[in-house]
C-alpha positions in Angstrom: -8.8 -12.8 -4.0 -11.0 -9.8 -4.7 -14.1 -9.4 -2.6 -16.2 -6.3 -2.1 -16.3 -6.9 1.7 -12.6 -6.9 2.4 -11.5 -3.8 4.3 -9.0 -1.3 3.1 -5.5 -1.6 4.5 -4.7 0.2 7.8 -1.8 2.6 8.3 0.6 0.0 9.6 0.1 -2.3 6.6 1.2 0.1 3.8 4.5 1.9 3.1 4.4 4.4 0.2 7.9 4.5 -1.1 9.7 7.6 -2.4 13.4 8.2 -3.0 13.5 9.5 0.6 12.2 6.3 2.1 14.7 5.1 4.7 16.1 1.6 5.3 14.5 1.5 8.8 11.0 2.0 7.3 11.4 -0.8 4.8 12.9 -3.1 7.5 10.0 -2.4 9.8 7.3 -3.4 7.3 9.2 -6.5 6.3 9.5 -7.5 10.0 5.8 -6.9 10.5 4.9 -9.1 7.5 7.2 -12.0 8.5 6.7 -11.9 12.3 4.5 -14.5 14.1 2.1 -11.7 14.8 1.3 -11.4 11.1 -1.1 -14.3 11.4 -3.8 -11.7 12.0 -4.8 -11.6 8.3 -3.1 -8.3 7.5 -1.6 -7.8 4.1 1.6 -5.7 4.2 2.4 -3.6 1.1 5.1 -1.6 -0.4 3.7 0.9 -2.9 5.9 2.4 -5.6 8.9 0.3 -4.5 10.7 1.0 -7.8 11.3 4.5 -6.4 13.6 3.2 -3.6 17.2 4.3 -4.0 19.7 1.5 -4.7 21.0 1.2 -1.1 17.5 0.9 0.4 16.4 -1.5 -2.3 19.4 -3.7 -1.7 18.6 -3.6 2.1 15.0 -4.5 1.4 16.2 -7.6 -0.5 18.6 -8.5 2.3 16.1 -8.1 5.1 13.4 -9.9 3.3 15.4 -13.0 2.5 17.2 -13.0 5.8 13.9 -12.8 7.8 12.2 -15.3 5.4 14.8 -17.9 6.4 14.2 -17.5 10.1 10.5 -16.9 9.9 8.1 -19.5 11.2 5.1 -17.9 9.4 4.1 -20.3 6.6 1.7 -18.1 4.7 2.8 -14.5 5.2 1.2 -11.7 3.2 3.6 -9.3 1.7 3.1 -7.5 -1.6 5.5 -5.2 -3.4 3.9 -2.9 -6.0 6.1 -1.6 -8.7 5.5 0.3 -11.9 5.9 -2.3 -14.7 7.7 0.3 -16.9 10.5 0.9 -14.3 12.8 -1.7 -15.9 16.0 -0.3 -14.2 14.6 -0.8 -10.7 16.7 -3.0 -8.4 13.6 -4.1 -6.6 12.0 -5.4 -9.8 15.2 -7.4 -10.6 15.7 -8.7 -7.1 12.1 -10.0 -6.8 11.5 -11.0 -10.4 10.9 -14.7 -9.6 7.9 -13.7 -7.5 6.4 -11.4 -10.1 2.7 -11.7 -10.9 0.4 -9.5 -13.0 -2.6 -8.2 -11.1 -6.0 -8.0 -12.8 -7.1 -4.6 -14.0 -10.3 -3.2 -12.7 -12.4 -0.5 -14.4 -12.5 2.9 -12.9 -16.2 2.3 -12.1 -15.4 -0.9 -10.2 -12.7 0.9 -8.2 -15.0 3.8 -7.4 -17.8 1.5 -6.3 -15.4 -0.5 -4.0 -14.0 2.7 -2.4 -17.4 4.3 -1.9 -18.5 1.3 0.2 -15.5 1.5 2.4 -15.1 5.3 2.8 -18.6 6.2 4.0 -19.0 8.5 7.0 -21.5 7.4 9.6 -24.5 9.8 9.5 -24.0 12.9 11.6 -20.4 12.2 12.7 -18.4 14.3 10.2 -19.7 17.7 9.4 -16.7 18.4 7.1 -17.6 15.4 4.8 -21.2 16.8 4.6 -19.9 19.9 2.8 -19.5 17.8 -0.4 -22.5 17.3 -2.6 -22.2 13.7 -3.5 -25.1 11.4 -2.6 -22.9 9.3 -0.4 -20.7 10.8 2.3 -17.1 9.8 2.3 -14.5 10.4 5.0 -11.7 10.9 2.5 -11.5 13.6 -0.1 -8.5 14.5 -2.3 -8.3 18.1 -3.3 -5.6 19.2 -5.8 -4.4 22.7 -6.0 -1.9 24.6 -8.0 -1.1 26.7 -5.0 -1.5 24.5 -2.0 -2.5 26.3 1.2 -3.6 29.4 -0.7 -7.2 28.3 -1.3 -6.7 28.2 -5.1 
């Protein structure tokens, strides 16, 4: 359910997957999601799960269904995000029966949501005040062709 007051995920709730993501990282987030401690309303997420190599994707499936059988958590919160165009992904095939399409939000809606959650308390982050936006955010993405070179 989408509400403007829901907080952003914390570092322990999200795993951004790459081809270098290891089995232990995937197992850890699945354990967090299906443990009895997960009743604390956190939503655990795998982002870009289609990028997992076959061996790790296979272990994700194995760990998930193994832990699901032994879990006592009736309403766990675990979301796997995949690129819908990655048809050859093992993760997409393995979890196909759980697939849902999420609603698309406009760029303006996403920006408005993030601006309410990424504000810096007044006077606490001098670095954020270097940017000229009317609202002060505590996260900025700066892209460079030559990272670390100031260009």
